[in-house]
C-alpha positions as CSV (number, residue, x, y, z in Angstrom):
1,M,120.1,183.8,146.4
2,S,119.2,185.4,149.4
3,V,121.4,187.3,151.3
4,M,122.6,188.2,154.9
5,T,123.1,191.2,156.7
6,V,126.1,190.7,159.7
7,D,123.4,191.2,162.4
8,E,121.7,188.3,160.6
9,V,124.7,186.3,160.0
10,A,125.7,187.0,164.0
11,T,121.8,185.7,165.3
12,F,122.2,182.8,162.7
13,L,125.5,181.7,164.7
14,G,124.7,182.8,167.6
15,I,128.1,185.4,168.0
16,E,128.4,188.9,168.4
17,A,128.5,190.9,165.1
18,I,132.0,192.1,165.7
19,R,133.2,188.5,165.6
20,V,130.9,188.1,161.7
21,E,133.6,191.3,160.7
22,R,136.7,189.6,161.8
23,L,135.8,186.5,159.9
24,E,135.4,188.2,156.9
25,R,138.3,190.1,157.2
26,E,140.4,187.0,157.2
27,R,138.5,185.2,154.9
28,L,136.7,182.7,156.6
29,L,133.7,184.1,155.9
30,I,133.4,185.5,152.4
31,A,131.1,188.1,151.6
32,T,129.6,188.5,148.2
33,E,129.1,192.4,148.8
34,K,129.3,195.6,150.5
35,N,126.2,197.7,151.8
36,E,125.6,201.4,151.4
37,Q,127.0,201.7,155.0
38,G,130.0,199.3,153.4
39,K,129.2,196.9,156.0
40,P,129.9,193.1,154.5
41,I,126.5,190.9,152.7
42,F,126.8,187.0,152.5
43,N,125.2,184.7,150.3
44,S,122.7,182.5,152.8
45,A,123.8,179.2,151.8
46,D,128.0,180.4,152.5
47,V,126.6,181.0,155.7
48,E,125.1,178.1,156.7
49,K,127.5,175.7,154.9
50,Y,129.9,177.9,157.3
51,K,128.0,176.7,160.2
52,V,128.3,173.0,159.3
53,L,131.9,173.1,159.1
54,A,132.4,175.2,162.2
55,E,130.3,172.7,163.8
56,R,132.2,169.4,162.4
57,L,135.2,171.3,163.6
58,G,134.3,171.9,167.0
59,G,132.0,174.7,167.3
60,L,132.1,178.1,167.0
């Protein structure tokens, strides 16, 4: 399982990091764990699935 940080997810999705954190808080993008600083860590496969779904629904 490959993991991604908030900044890596933001870059992959083409959005700001604060928006990634909001998506996680709202449980639209599920974090697998938290790092030492308390920031969410995401499974890369989940992020890819979220991107596909978001694009089908009209974009990010």
